[in-house]
C-alpha positions, 0 to 999 in steps of 0.5 A: 500675891495676886496674879500679875496678868489678872491685875493687868486685865482689870479695867482700872489697871489697864487704863492706868497703865495705858495712860502712863505708858502712852504719855511717857512714850510720847514724852520720851520719843519727842525728847529723843527727836530733840536730841537727834536734831540738836546733836546728830544733825550738828555740823561736827556731830560726835557719835559718842555725845549723841549716844551718851546724851540719848541714853542718859536722858532716857534713864533720867526721864525713866527715873523721873517718870517712874518715881513721879508715877509711883508717888502719884499712884500710891497717893491715889491708891491709898485714898481709894483704899482709905475710902473703901476701908471707911465704907466697909469698916475694916482694914484692907491692907492684907486683902486682895484689894490692898495687894492689887492696889500695891501691885498696880502702883508698882507695875505703873512705876516699872512701865514708866521707867522702862518706856523711855528705855524702849524708845531709846533702844529703838532710836539709838540703833542707827547710831550703834551702826555708826559706832560699828562703822556700818553707817555714816552719822547723817544717814543714821540721823535720818533713820533714827528720826524715821524710827522715832516717827514710827514709834509715834505712828504705832502709838497713834494706831494703838490709841485709835484701836483702843478708842475705836477710832480710825487707827490710821488717822490717829497714827498719822496725826501723832506722826504729824506732831512728831514731824512738826517738832522735828521741823521746829528743832531743825529750823532752830538748829539752823538759826543758832 
């Protein structure tokens, strides 16, 4: 089997992994912000409901994105291999090219499954402290929002660096979108 680190270093694999990782990271973090606003800031918030909703939603999103990325990337990789096989007049399944193609697909699937779990692990930490009776739920809610916004900021900085743009501006822009989503959710929570 082709070395995993060699596969990650290839431009094709790197761009696929970055693209899917960033998309899923944003999706999962915004979803978690919505859960925090909708459940944790409620008048009679239940720590159990908040935590279970965060975990089950993250698992569902991980499975959904993992499966959809696997299916989409399998199709794209198969089409790419098929074109190469037609051009080369040979079967590439048992070659480095064929094995690398399959490895890229599997790696993209695993990363997309794990990304929402990562976001959940970070943002649920303050609520774990509530369950351990170390924090109050209202303080944990604000800390969790801050952690979610930090994830968005970090992802923006990363995008800025790989895109050779100002990483701080990119980070602040991503954070601003998170703040907007939070404010909208917070206002909706007040109105309903």
